[in-house]
N, C-alpha and C positions, 0 to 999 in steps of 0.2 A: 197457355197465355191467358185463357179465360179465368183460370184459378188466380193468377197474379193480378189481373184487372180487378177481380172481385175483392181480393185482399187489400188493394190500394184504396178502395172506397169503403172499407169496413172500419168503423171506429174501434171495434173489438180487436182487430188485427193490429192496429196502431198501438193500442194499449198494451197488447201482448208483446209487440216489438220493443216498446219502451222499457217494459219491466224486464224483458229478457236481456236487453242491452245493459241495463244497470247491473243485473245479476252477473252477466258475463264479465263485465269490467271489474266487479268486486272480486270474483273468482280469479281474475287474471293478475291481481295484485301479487299473490303468492308467487306466480310464474315470473313476473316482472322483477320483483325484489331478488329472486334467485339469479336471474340473468344479469342484473346489475352487479351483484356481488362477484359472480364469476368473471364477467367481463373486466371488472376493475383489477383483477389479478394479472391481467395481460398487459403488455406494453401499451403506452398511450395511443400509439398509431393504429393498434389493432382493435381497440375497444369498440368503436362505433360499428366496425364491420361485424364483430362477434354479436352485438346486440341485434343488428339488422337480420343477420343469418338466423339467430335464435328465435326471434319473433316471427320471421317468415316461415320457419319450419313449424312454429306453433300454428300458424294460419293454415298451411298445407295439411298438417296432420289433423286439424279440426274439420276441414272441408273433406278430407279423405274419409274420416270416421262418419261424417254426416251421410256419405254416399253408401255407407254399410250399416244403416241403422238397425236392421234386423239382427245383424251379427253383434252389434254393440249391446242391444237390449238382451241378447242371449248370454252375455257375459255375466249377467246377474243371477243366472241359474246355478245352484249349488253343485259343485263337482265332487266334493268329498266332505266328510265330517270327522272331527276328532272324538275319540271315545271318552268324553268327559261330560259329567253332569253339571250344568251351569246353575248357580244359585238363582232363586226367583225374587222378584221385587214385590212391593206391596200389592200390585195388581195381578200377581201370579204369572208374570211373563219373565222369561230368562233374562238375567242381567247381561250376559255375554253369549253371543252366538258362535258356537264352535263349527258351524257349517260354513264352508268357504266356496265362493264362486271365483271365476277368473278375475272379476273386478276386485274382489276382496284381496287376492294375492298380489295384484298389481298395486293396489293402495298400500298393502303391507310392505312390499318391496320399496316403493317410492318413499314411504314414511321412514323406514329404516335408513335409506340412503340419505334423506334430508337430516335425520338426527345425527348420523355419522358425519356428514359434511359440515353442518353447523357447529357440532362439537369440535371438529378438527380446526375450523377457522377460528373459533373462539380461543382455543388453545394457542393457535399461532399468533393471535393479536395480544394475548396475555403474555406469552413467552416467545417472542419473535426471534428465535434462533434458527439456524439452518435446519431445514427438514427434508424429507423425501417427498413432500407434496408436489405432485406434478404441476400444480398451479401456484407454486410459490412466487412471490413477487420478484424474487431475484432470478427466476428462471425465464428465459425468453425463447423465441423460436417457434417452429411449426408444431413441436410436440405439445407445448403449452396451449397453443391455439386449438389444436385438434382435440386435446383432452377437454377443453372448455366446451367445444361444440358437442362432443359426445355426451357429456354430463347434461348440457342443456337439452339435448334431444331426448335423453331418458326421462327428465323431469317433464318435458313437453308432453310425452306420452301419458304420464300419470294425470297431469292437470287437464289434458285434453279429454280423456275419458270421463273424468269428473264433470267437466264443463258440458260435454255432449249429453250425458245422462241427466243433468240438470235441465238442459234445453228440452229434452224429450218429455220431461215431466211438467213442463210449463206450457207447451203448445204442441199441436199435432201437425202444424203446417211447415213443411220443409223450407219453403222460400223465406218464412220469418226466421227460422233457425240460422239459414245461411247469411241473411242480412244482418242479424244480430252478432254473429261470429265475426264477420268482416268488419263491422263498425267497431266492436270491442277491441279486435286486434290492431286496427288503425289507431285507436286511442293509445294502446300500448306502445306502438311504434313511435308516436309523437312524444309520449312521456318518457321513453327509455333513456335517451341522452340526458335530459335535465335530472332525472331521478338518479341515474348513474354517477353523474358529476357531483350532485348534492351528497350522496352517500360517501363518495370518495373524498370530498373535502371536509367531511365532519366525521372524525374518528368515533365519537360517541354514538352517532347515528348508525355506524357500521355495527357496533355491538347490539344496538337495539334491533337492527334488522336481522341479525344472526339469531337473536333471541326469538324474534317473530318466526323465522324459518324452523327453529327447534320446536316451537309450539305447534306449528302446522304439521311438522313430521309426527309429533306425538298424536295429533288429531287424526291423521291419516291412518296411523296404526290402530287407534281406537275404532275408527270407522270400519276397518277391515274385520274387527271382531264383533261387528254389529252394535257398537256402542255409538249412538248418534250424539254428536256435540254440536249444538246450534252454532252456525257460523257467526250469527249476530254477536254472541258473547265474545268470540275471539277477536273480531274486528273492533268491537267497542273497547275492549281492553287495550288493543294495539293503538287505537285513536287516542285514548286517555294517556297512554305512555308517550305517544308522540307529542301530545300537547304539553305534558310535563317537561319533556326534553326540549321542546321549542322554547319554553319559558326559561329553562336553564341556559340555552344558547343566547337568548336575549339578555339574561343577567350577566353572562360572561362578556358579551360585547359591550355592555354598559360599563362594566368595571374597567375593561381595557381602555375605553375612550376616556374614562375619568382619570386613569393613571397616566395617559399620554397627554392630557391637557395641562399646560404649564400653569403653575400656581403663581398668582400675582400677589 
């Protein structure tokens, strides 16, 4: 209790909390977009429930991981290396790291899954014929809902580990980490339904979101090989693409209103 009281009166602690909340919310965008796309594949009456379950699982998983910080930090220790010689950059450091930790393997698996899922969904949107996809829009029932929850859970694990390792790198105080995670996941919960409905009602945004997930998957794969891709570049590119798409949507609405206006 004394530690919490000291943190409440510390400007540095509040600054760390603010920075960590912003970082957690930004990192949570990937998770939220994935949950929105998957939930939109379900019948309308099941979508809100799937989003709430998916985000609740994300919160539970993050809090559970925070309770095992020593184990999480240990996931960054190399467990094996591939017998390859990596090329060196101008500074004399390897361009690619062929030593893999458990975190690297989890990121690699998550990245491959995201690339596969995004590619499958893009193919389905471009060529919407009957498929064997368990989350096909024409499929309903508990199997589709269960498959959605399982896939959300798998990606929750990947994003949660990345989120917690980021938190560990920004502060040493567990109460600040817990508060930041709870606040960030609450923001995700509030934004889930509006974002899901917006994506569902705008097909062009669906393709943009799938492209975003494809890029995030490729980034996770690169990170697993030790190639750091600054997140700022990714989100800046996505924000620019979203701005351009917003202008296109406004242009289409303007043309539609103009065509519907009776000419005198």
